[in-house]
N, C-alpha and C positions, 0 to 999 in steps of 0.2 A: 232726348229732345233734339239734340243736334243731328243725330242720325236720321230721325224722322223728317226733319226739315230738308236734309240733303236728298232723301228719297223723293219727297214731293217736288223739289226744285228740278230734279233730273227726270221726273215722271216715270222712273223705272228703277228696280232694284239693281239691275246690271249696270246701268249708267252711274248710279250713286256709288256702287261698290268700287267701280273703276276710279272715281274721283277720290274716294276715301281710302283706296288701296287696301281693301279688306275683302275676304271671300264673300261672294254673293249669299251663300248659305248662312254665314254668320250674321250678315246684315238682316236677312229675312227673319232669322230666329230672334234677334234682338228686338225688332219691331213687333214681332208676335208677342214677346214677353211684355212689351210696353202696353199693347192692347189688352192683354190679360190683366195687367196691373190696374189699368184704368177701368176696365169692365165694359168697354165699347169698341166696336170695330171702327178703325180710323180709315182704312184703305180697302177698296174693292179691287182685288187682283184679277187681271186677265192674262192671257198668254203673251200679249204684246206690251201692255202698259198697265199702270195703276190709276185709279180714280179715287178722289177723296169722297168719303161719306159726309153727311151733314155735320156730324160730330168732328170728323177729321178736318173739315174746312175751318171750323171754329178753333180747334186745337192748333192748327197750323198758323193761323193769324196771331194767336197769342204766343206760340212757341217761337215764331220767327223773330218777334221783337225781343224776347228773352235771350235767344241765342245771339242775336246781333249785339245786344247790350253786353253779354258775357265776352264776346269776341273783342269788343271795344275796350272793355276793362282789361283784358289780357294785353292788348296793344299798348294801352296807357301804362300798365305796369312795366312792360318792356322798355318804354321810353324813360320811365322813372329809373330803371336799373342802368340804362345807358347814360342818363343825365340826372343823377340823384340830387336832391335839394333838401333844405330844411336845416334845423339847428342841431349840431352834433355836440353833445356834452361828454367830455372825457376827463377822467382823473389821471394825472401824469406824475411820475416821480420827478421832483423839482430839478435836481442837477442833471439827470439824464435828459430831461426834456430841454433844458436851457442849452446844454452843450452839444447834444447830438441829434435830438428829434426836431429842433426848431427849423433847420434847413429842409428836412423832409416834409414837415407840416406845411411850410411855405410852398414847396413844389406841389403838394397835394391840393392846396387851396387854389393855386393857379390852374390846375387841371380840372377842378370841379368848382366853377365860380358860383354855382347855385347853393353851395353849402356855407352856412355860417358856423362859427365855433364858440364854444364856451368851455374853458379849461379850468380845472381845479389843480393847482400846483402846491397845495399845502401838504405837510407831511402826513396828515391824517388819512386813514383808509376809508374812503366813502362807502356807504352802504348802498349797493346797487339795487337792493330790493325796495328800500323805503325812500331813496333819493332819486331825483330824475336824471340819472346819468346813463348814457348809452353803453359805455364801457370804461374799463380802467386798464392802464398799462402798469404791469408789475415787474420788478426785477428780482430774480433770485428765488422767488417762492410763489407757488400757485395759491389759489383760494380754497375755501371750504368745498367739500365734495358736492354741495348743491349748486355750485357755480360752474360755468363752462370756461375752462382755461385753454386757450389756443396758443401753443408755442410759436413765437415769431422768429427768434434767433437765439444763439448761445454766445456769450461773451466770456473771455478769459481775463483774469486779473494779471497785471504785471507790476514790476517794481520800478519806481521812478524817484529821482532826486535831482536837485538843482546842481549845475556845475560847481557853484561856489561851495555848497555843502560838501560835495565829494572832494573838492580841493582841500577843504579845511579838516575833514574827518576821515578821508580815505574811502575807498570803494569796497564794499563787501563782495566776496567771491562765492561763498557758500551760505546756505541757510543759517548755519550756526553763527556766522559772523553778524547776523542781524541783532543778536543779543547785546552787542557792543555799540549799537547805533541808536540814535533818536528815531523812533518809528512813530509815524502819525497814524493813530489807531482810531477806529470807530469805538463808540461807547461800549464798555463791557467786553471788548475783544482783547485777548491776551496772547493770541497766536495766529499765524497765517499758514494755511495749508498750501504747500507748493509741490508741483510735479515737475519731474525731469524725465521724460519718456515714461517708463513703467515705474519709476521710483517716486514715491510720495513721502513727503517729510512735513511734520508739524513743527514749524519754527516759532519758538517763543519770542515775543516782541514786547517792548515797553517804550515809554517815552513820556514827555511832559504834557502832551496834548492827547486827550480822548474826547471825541465829539461825534455828533450824529448828523453832520452835514458833509456830504461829499465835496461840495463846492468849497467849503472852508478848508477841508483837508488839502485839496488841490492848491488853493491859494497859499496856505502855509508852506507847502512844499516849494512853490516858486519863490517864496521869501526866505529860503535856505534854512528852514526849521527842522528838516528831517526827511525820512524816506516814506513815500506813500505807496499804497498797493491798491490799484484800481484798473478797470478796463482801459485799453488804449483809446477807445472811442471817447472817453471822458477827458483825456489829456491831449488829444490830437493837436489842438491849437498851440498848447504850451510846448510840446515837443517840436513842432514845426518852427516855432519862434526861437528855440534854443533855451527856453526858460527851464525846461526839464529834460532829463536824459534817462533813457531806459537802462537799467543795470541788471546784472545777472540774467542775461537774455535767455540762457538755457532753461531757466525756471519760470513756471507760470502757475497761476491759480487754477482751481477746479472750475469747470464751466458753470456759468450762471445763465439761467434761461430767462429770456424776456417773454412775458405772457400778455396776451390780450384777454381780459376777463370780462365776461358778460353774464347776465342772469339767465339768459335763454339762448337756445340755438336759432330761434326765429328772429332774424335781424332785419331791420329796414335797410334799404339799398345804401344809404349814406354810411351806415356802420359797416356793412359788408365791404364796401369799396375801401374804406379807411384801413380795415384790418388787412385786406388783400394787398394794398399798397405798401403798408409797413412790412409785411412778411416778405414781399418781393424785394424791397429796397434793403432791409436789414440783412437778409440772407446774401444779397449780392455784395454788400459792403464787408 
């Protein structure tokens, strides 16, 4: 339809082919196929120009409106991509969102004032199929195979303790030393996997506290209750303020991947922009 409209507007195949940047023979063949499909001649061709048949005139009037509407729709979609809007519903890991993503989300919100936000920061894993969420941010593990998991960044865990705890209990130098310290562990975790270059060690850990809140583990560490093991992005403020200090700096944890998980690859502009923004900022940091 669009090719036919351009031929009529140019009043020649050669002129339309130049505008469309395609071979004249290809354009002529495509219009011929269109006429064959319709079953009516649309154009009377002469050596110098083309003329519309009666059927061609009627078809052109209808086609021109359709092509113009389609072009307008594409332009509006382009504007939507440039200035996305609407409500963005996201499931976020509580502690990672509070301590690390909040400033990035603020920056994104200022950059795209047309987007409103609804966040779920509960520990539960929302169902992206049955619940109205656009995406979920996951740390450390991807979703089921029928979901689309886009890696955003990789984080490494490090060991931290408060200056007072280290003063009272000494500072460990090797993974084996952790067995003699109070380690603040997540629920059902009895060891930490540590790397030093190509060397990997499974260090047994124990302590009085086992819990499923990264924020609470971080808080207990600042209150001198033991050694914690988590990404530097989670404890950046505490380290900067001197409430925590990194220990055994030659050792770090295995990389944990941050994923943006969606139910489909076909995403609205608001979701596309949010994922692209986080990937760019997290990889930069």
